[in-house]
N, C-alpha and C positions, 0 to 999 in steps of 0.2 A: 384711486388711480395709482398704479404701480410703476408706470413708465416715467422715466425722468424727463421725457420730451412730450409736451402737450401738443396735440393737434386739435384745434377747436373747430368743430363743424357746427351745423345748424342746431343739432340736438343740445350740445353743451351751451351754446349761446342762448338758446331759448330758456334753458334751465337757469342761467345766471340772470337773464333779463326778467324772468318771472320772480326771482328772489328780490331783485332791485325794485321792481314794481310793488312787491309786497311790503317792502320797507317804507317806501315813500307813501303808499296808501295808509299804512298803519300810523306813521308819523303825522300825516295830514289829519287823520281822524283824531289822534291825540290832541292836535291843535284845536279841533272842534270841541273836544271835551273840556278844554280850559276856556272856552268862550270865543275862540277865533272862528273864522268862516268855516274852515274844515270841509271844503267842497271836494267830493270825489265823484267823477262821472266815468262809467265804463265805456270803452271804445275798442272794438275789434281785438279782444283779448288783452288789451292794455287799459290804462286809466289816465284820465286828465285830472290833475290835482291842483287845488289852490288852497293853501293854508291860511295865509294872510298877506297883505300887501308887503312886497319886498322879500318874501320868503324864498329860500333855495328849493323848497318843495313845490313851487309853482311851475309845473311842467307836465308834459304827456310822456308816460313811460310804458314800456312793455309792448310797444307796437311791433308788428312785422312778422309774427309767427303764427297768426291765427286769422289770416285773410286781410284784405284791404279794407280800411275803414269806409263805412258808408258816408258819402259826402254830405248828406243831410245831417247825420249825427255830428260830423266834424264841424259843420256850420253852426250847429247849436252850441257846441263847446266853445268855438271861437267867439260867438256872441256873448256867452255866459262870462267868459274871461274878460272880454272887452268891457262889459258892463261893470266889471270890478277894477277897471283901469289897467288891465294887464294884457300884454300880447300873448300869443300862444307859442310856447317853446316845446319843441319835440326833440327827444333824444332817441336817435334811431341807429341801431346796429348796422354795420355794413354787411352783415349776414342776413338781414331782414329781407322780406319780399321787395325786390327792386321797383315794383310798380308803385309802392308807396311814395318813394322819392319823387317820381314823376308826377304823381297826383298832388303832392304838397307844393312842388314847384309851380304847377298850374294854378294853385290857389294863392300864390303870392308869398310863399315862404322863401326865405333866403338863408343860405348857409352862413353861419357866423363863426363857427369854430369846430374843432374836433376834440375828443377825449379818448384816451386809451384805456382798455380794460385788460388788466394783467392777472394771471393766475399762477398759483404755485401748488403742484401736487404734494400734499402734506407728507406722504411717505418718502418723498424725495428731497424735502427741504433740509439743507445742511444744518447741523446743530448751531443754534445761536450762540455766539461768543459772549462770555460774561463781560459786562461793562462795569469796570471798577467804579465804586462809589454811587451806583444807580440801582435802586431796588424798585421792582414793579409789583403792584398788587391791585386787586379789584378795589374800586373806590367805595369805601363805606360812608364817605361824606360827599354827597352829590354836589353840594354847593362848592366845595373845594375843587372838584373836577371841572364843573362848569366855569368857575372863575379862571382857572389856568388855561383852559381851551379858548375862552373868550379873549384873555390877555394875549395869547399867542396869535390869534387871528387879527387882533387889533393892531399888532405891530408886525406887519409883514416883513419877510426876510427873503432875499433872493434865493436862498437855499431851501426855503420851506414853501410848498405850494399846496398844502392840503386844504380841501374845501370842506365846509361843515357836513356835507353828506358823503364825503369820501372822495369826491372829485377835486380837481385842481381849480383854484379860483381863476376864472377867465379874466383877461386884462380889462374888459369893459364892464365887469360885474363886481360891484362892491356891496357888501352886506353890513348893515349897521350892527353895532355891538349888541343891542337889545334883541335884534332879530336873530343873531347867532345864538345868544343865550337861550331864547325860547325854542329855536330849532334843535339845539342839543338836548334840551329837556324832552322835547317831543320824540326825538330819536330814542332816548332812553326808555320812554314809555312804550315805544314800538318794539322793544326787545334788544336794543343795542346796549350791551353790558359795558359800563364805564371802567376804565383802568387809569391809575395814576402812577407816575414815576416820582420817586423820592430821591433827592440829591442834597447832600449837606443838611439833612433833616427837614428840608422844605419840599413842597409840591412843585416839581420842576416841569412837568408835562403831563399830558393826558391823551387818551385815545379811547376807542370803543370797538366792539365787535358784536355782530349778530350772527347766530348760527341757525341755519334753516336748510332743510333738504340736503344735508351733507356739505353745505357751502358755508364757509366762514367769510362773512362780509366785514372787511376792515374799514371802519368808518372814521369820521373826522378825528384827526390827531394834530396836536400843536404843542410847542415848547415855549415856556416863558423866555423872553429875550435874554435874561441874565444867565440862563443855563444852556444856551445853544452851543454847538460844537463840542458837546461832552458825551455824546452817545445816547442821549435820552430817547430819541425816536428808535434807534437800533434796539434798545432794551425793551421798549414797548412792543415793537414788532415781534421780537423773539418770544416774549412771554405770551402774546396772543396766539402765535402760531403753535406753540407747544400745547396750550390749552385746547385749541381747536383740534389738533391731532388726537389728544387724549379723549376728546368728546366724540371721536369717530368720524369727523369730517374728512372728506377725501380731497378737498380743494379749498384754497383760500383765494379771494379775489380782492383787488383794489383798483381804483380808478385814478389816473393821473393825467396831467397835461402832456401831450407828445413832446419828447425830448427834454422834459423837466428834470430837475435834480431829484424830485420824488421818484420819477421813473427809474433813474439810475440807481437810487438807493435800494428800491425793492428788487431790481434785477440782480444786484449783487447778492441778494438774499435768496435767490432761486426763482424769482417770478419771471414769467415769460409773457410776451405779448400774445393775447388771444384774439382780440378784434378791436375795432375802432367804432366809436359812436360819432355820427354826424349830428351837430346841433343846428336845427333849423328853426327859425323864428318868423312868425307873422306878426308884425307890429300892430299896435292899436291904430286904427284908421284915424287920421286927423279930422277934426270937426270942420 
């Protein structure tokens, strides 16, 4: 993408949603390989995933660009998830087929929140400023990377809203530290390359990135509480964007909560709002 201004249509949204679905499916299957449930069910070009109880991978992704789901198939998915004690969470782009929203509403789904998908054309990304005292490199110690990310998520900060899968942590959704740790390891197995930031000789923060189909997916990033407000996330972002451009990707994408500090931070780095996902949930029916 050579233009500085992105205009996101159905084709680009479909491409990004396909990449997102691929990441969640691969991470869910990685969970299965370590002995968790790892359930993946196809539905209308997307997938319903259930890694394990309480996982951020438990959701339906990739819907809206390959027809309306068959209601019988959707019913089977809802029952399969309910049997595991989970409601059915659907992440649906506002550029998806509008008939799906109407169908889900008729099945008892309710809108619980939104999340924004932002993109940056890598050829147009401004050079990342050097952050004094912060060095970024690919993590050669997976445990150190997991530890700092889990620590960052375990101590939320009003200025940090990153979700383990790249989205912002919704106010009603809290993930246990052990769930975050396993999810991060599953994401790494799914192809998300881990990066760490070093400050004062210590691991100060971490993030990851997955490259697929020319898209750089910027996934979960967090900073240890002792090193916040020192440019750790800015350094991690700049390093990953530079490597994505060198690898030939044409666009980087990230997911944030609408109006969040994370959204402001990436917009300062050249990211633009592409589209919004509606999060619709059908709770488990009470006995």
